[in-house]
C-alpha positions in Angstrom: 12.5 142.9 31.6 15.0 145.5 30.4 17.9 144.4 28.2 20.3 144.9 31.1 18.1 142.8 33.4 17.7 140.1 30.8 21.5 139.9 30.4 22.0 139.8 34.1 19.4 136.9 34.4 21.0 135.0 31.6 24.4 135.5 33.0 23.3 134.2 36.4 21.6 131.2 34.7 24.8 130.5 32.8 26.9 130.7 36.0 24.5 128.3 37.8 24.6 125.9 34.9 28.4 126.0 34.9 28.6 125.4 38.6 26.1 122.5 38.4 28.0 120.6 35.8 31.4 119.0 36.5 34.3 120.2 34.4 34.4 117.1 32.3 30.8 117.5 31.4 31.4 121.1 30.4 34.3 120.1 28.1 32.1 117.3 26.7 29.3 119.8 26.1 31.6 121.9 24.0 32.9 125.4 23.7 31.9 128.1 21.2 34.6 130.6 20.2 33.5 133.8 18.5 35.7 135.0 15.7 35.5 138.6 14.4 37.1 140.1 11.3 36.8 143.0 9.0 36.2 141.6 5.5 33.0 140.2 3.8 32.8 136.4 3.9 33.6 136.0 0.1 37.0 137.8 0.5 40.1 135.7 0.2 41.1 135.3 3.8 37.7 134.5 5.2 36.8 132.1 2.4 40.2 130.4 1.8 41.8 130.6 5.2 39.6 131.4 8.2 36.7 129.1 7.2 39.0 126.1 6.4 40.9 126.7 9.6 37.7 126.7 11.6 36.4 123.6 9.9 39.6 121.7 10.7 39.6 122.8 14.4 35.9 121.8 14.7 36.5 118.4 13.1 39.6 117.6 15.1 38.0 118.5 18.3 35.2 116.0 17.6 32.7 118.8 17.5 33.6 120.0 21.0 34.9 123.3 19.7 32.6 125.5 17.6 33.8 128.5 15.8 31.1 131.2 15.3 32.1 133.5 12.5 31.3 137.2 12.4 32.4 138.9 9.2 32.7 142.6 8.2 32.8 144.0 11.7 29.4 142.6 12.6 30.1 142.8 16.3 31.0 146.5 16.2 34.1 148.6 16.5 36.5 149.5 13.8 39.3 147.4 12.2 42.1 149.1 14.3 40.3 147.8 17.4 40.3 144.1 16.4 43.6 143.1 18.0 42.5 144.6 21.4 39.1 142.9 21.0 41.0 139.6 21.2 43.4 140.8 23.9 40.6 142.1 26.1 38.2 139.2 25.6 35.5 141.2 23.8 35.6 138.2 21.4 37.7 135.0 21.4 39.5 135.3 18.0 40.3 138.1 15.6 42.1 138.6 12.3 43.5 142.0 11.5 46.2 144.2 9.9 49.0 145.0 12.3 49.7 148.3 10.6 46.3 149.7 11.7 47.9 150.3 15.1 51.0 152.3 14.2 54.1 151.8 16.3 52.6 149.0 18.4 54.6 146.2 16.7 57.9 147.9 15.9 59.9 144.7 15.4 57.3 142.9 13.3 56.8 145.9 10.9 60.2 145.2 9.4 58.4 142.9 7.0 56.5 146.0 5.6 59.6 147.7 4.3 59.8 148.3 0.5 60.8 145.4 -1.7 61.2 143.0 1.3 59.2 140.0 0.1 57.3 138.4 -2.7 55.4 135.1 -2.4 52.9 135.4 0.5 53.3 131.7 1.5 57.1 131.9 1.7 57.2 135.3 3.5 54.4 134.3 5.9 56.4 131.3 7.1 59.4 133.5 7.4 57.4 136.1 9.4 56.1 133.5 11.7 59.6 132.2 12.4 60.9 135.8 12.8 58.2 136.7 15.4 58.7 133.5 17.4 62.4 134.3 17.6 62.7 138.0 17.7 59.3 139.5 18.6 57.3 137.2 20.9 57.0 140.0 23.4 54.8 142.0 20.9 52.2 139.3 21.2 52.5 138.3 24.8 49.0 139.5 25.7 47.3 137.0 23.3 47.6 133.4 22.2 49.0 134.0 18.7 47.6 131.6 16.2 49.8 133.0 13.4 51.1 136.1 11.6 51.3 136.4 7.8 51.8 138.7 4.9 50.1 139.3 1.6 51.8 138.8 -1.7 53.7 141.4 -3.9 52.3 144.9 -3.4 51.3 147.0 -6.4 49.2 150.0 -7.4 45.6 150.2 -8.5 44.9 153.6 -10.0 42.4 155.6 -12.0 45.2 157.1 -14.2 48.1 154.8 -15.2 51.3 154.8 -13.2 54.0 154.3 -15.8 57.0 155.6 -13.9 57.9 157.6 -10.8 56.9 160.9 -12.3 53.3 159.8 -13.1 52.7 158.9 -9.4 53.6 162.4 -8.1 50.7 164.3 -6.6 48.3 161.3 -6.7 46.2 160.7 -3.6 47.0 157.0 -2.8 45.5 155.0 0.0 48.2 153.5 2.3 47.5 150.8 4.9 50.3 151.4 7.4 52.7 154.1 8.5 55.6 152.4 6.7 53.7 152.4 3.4 52.5 156.0 3.9 56.1 157.1 4.5 57.1 155.2 1.3 54.3 156.9 -0.7 55.5 160.3 0.5 59.1 159.5 -0.6 57.8 158.4 -4.0 56.0 161.7 -4.4 52.4 160.6 -3.8 50.0 162.1 -1.2 49.3 159.2 1.2 45.7 158.8 2.6 45.6 156.3 5.5 42.5 154.1 5.9 41.6 150.5 6.7 41.0 148.4 3.6 37.1 148.2 4.0 37.0 151.9 3.3 38.7 151.7 0.0 35.6 151.1 -2.2 33.8 154.2 -1.0 36.9 156.3 -1.1 37.6 155.4 -4.7 34.0 155.8 -5.8 33.7 159.3 -4.2 37.1 160.5 -5.5 38.7 160.8 -2.1 41.6 158.9 -3.5 43.1 158.4 -7.0 44.3 154.9 -6.3 45.2 152.4 -3.6 47.9 150.1 -2.4 46.4 146.6 -1.9 47.4 143.2 -3.2 45.5 141.6 -6.1 43.7 139.2 -3.8 41.4 141.7 -2.1 40.5 143.6 -5.3 37.4 141.4 -6.1 35.7 141.8 -2.8 36.3 145.6 -2.8 35.2 146.0 -6.5 38.5 147.7 -7.2 38.8 146.3 -10.7 35.5 148.0 -11.6 36.4 151.4 -10.0 39.9 151.7 -11.5 41.3 150.5 -14.9 45.0 150.6 -14.3 47.3 148.3 -12.3 51.1 148.8 -11.9 53.5 145.9 -11.1 57.2 145.8 -10.5 60.1 143.7 -12.0 61.5 140.9 -9.9 60.0 138.6 -7.3 59.5 141.3 -4.6 56.6 143.6 -4.4 56.8 147.3 -3.7 55.4 146.8 -0.2 53.6 144.3 2.0 51.5 144.4 5.1 51.5 142.1 8.1 48.5 140.4 9.7 47.8 138.6 12.9 45.3 135.9 13.8 45.0 136.0 17.5 43.1 134.3 20.4 42.1 135.7 23.7 44.7 134.2 26.2 42.1 133.5 28.9 39.8 131.8 26.5 42.7 129.5 25.4 43.8 128.8 29.0 40.2 127.8 29.9 40.2 124.9 27.4 41.0 121.4 28.6 44.5 120.1 27.6 43.3 118.1 24.6 41.5 121.0 23.1 44.5 123.3 23.6 46.4 120.7 21.6 43.9 121.1 18.7 44.4 124.8 18.7 48.2 124.4 19.0 48.2 122.0 16.1 46.7 124.7 13.9 48.9 127.5 15.1 52.4 128.6 14.1 54.2 128.0 10.8 51.5 125.7 9.4 48.8 128.2 10.0 51.0 131.0 8.6 51.5 128.9 5.4 47.7 128.3 5.1 47.0 132.0 5.2 49.9 132.9 3.0 48.9 130.3 0.3 45.4 131.7 0.4 46.8 135.1 -0.4 48.9 133.8 -3.3 45.9 131.9 -4.7 43.7 135.0 -4.3 46.3 137.1 -6.1 46.0 134.9 -9.2 42.2 135.2 -9.1 42.3 139.0 -8.7 44.8 139.5 -11.6 42.8 137.2 -13.9 39.6 139.2 -13.2 41.5 142.5 -14.1 42.7 140.9 -17.4 39.2 139.6 -18.1 37.8 143.1 -17.5 40.2 144.5 -20.1 42.1 146.7 -17.6 45.6 147.9 -18.3 48.4 146.1 -16.4 51.6 148.2 -16.5 54.6 146.1 -15.8 57.5 148.4 -15.0 60.8 147.1 -16.3 64.0 146.3 -14.4 65.5 149.8 -15.0 62.4 151.7 -13.9 61.9 149.3 -10.9 65.5 150.1 -9.9 64.7 153.8 -9.7 61.8 153.0 -7.3 64.1 150.8 -5.3 66.6 153.6 -4.8 64.0 156.1 -3.8 62.2 153.6 -1.5 65.5 152.6 0.2 65.4 155.7 2.3 62.2 154.3 4.0 64.4 151.5 5.4 67.0 154.0 6.6 64.3 156.0 8.3 62.9 152.9 10.0 66.4 151.7 11.2 67.1 155.2 12.7 63.7 155.4 14.3 63.7 152.0 16.1 67.2 152.7 17.3 65.5 155.2 19.6 63.5 152.3 21.0 66.6 150.4 21.8 66.3 148.1 18.7 69.1 147.1 16.3 67.0 147.8 13.1 69.8 146.8 10.7 70.2 143.4 12.4 66.4 142.8 12.3 66.3 143.7 8.6 69.1 141.3 7.9 67.4 138.5 9.9 64.1 139.1 8.1 65.7 138.9 4.7 67.7 135.8 5.6 64.5 134.0 6.8 62.7 135.0 3.6 65.6 133.8 1.4 65.6 130.5 3.4 61.9 130.0 2.7 62.3 131.0 -0.9 65.2 128.6 -1.6 
């Protein structure tokens, strides 16, 4: 039999089996949900958030829900396609970076603005609340499990960044259009790419450094490839990125009511907090590894950080002006985002 014929035969057999069993028996037999994401299994989010989430869902469903994990783009495609893989039913669940699809989530990307947030757990809860109130339309095509952020953004570079001047001319990887605009304003040359491409880009000299949080440095071997890390004064990082953990809407709707409740119980603010805390915990691990390796950690003081804040503030102005053209009150959304972060940080 050809592959296509085998698939057709298997599909027909599956359809016959589904028709032969009553709905209650199908629910009892269980449902397997395929989860696809971009990072290796030992990375922070797979290890500390996705796997624990899947284990809780499986346990609370009495084994009737099974989560089949596919790491590091095993099912094909590229990281920017992951959100649509969940939306279109290519897979049942995906986790991805929203900034990989520029302009698609204009209200949500307010959380990517410079010096917006610090603690990932706090800002992730704030982001979830923000999306539920101000941007549910941006996720109407999926069953949103949660959104979240990473912790304070910093630089990891081959040559040390000790002030604004030393960044100028460096080729720095950026993970979203907001971050790339910020890098341009700061005098760097932004190079856009998904995070799995960072290791090769650093090793081949395509980039001089990268914008990623501490937590993902171990799985990308960044601490081995660069020896300098630059942090900023204050609680807020230079930048952050936003992430979404999404489920195919039809796959969710097919579940019986009690299994929908299991998914619902592990969605929303509680799930956002789980993913945010994983990021915070991972940041501590990543930083400790850099210290252990003897790498240089440059901590910019308050005065120097203030220079970066003034330069980066124009990114916020650009964003407000841009979204005005889409009928959005950007200044109001910035104020709402900051208020929610402050509320969670209090």
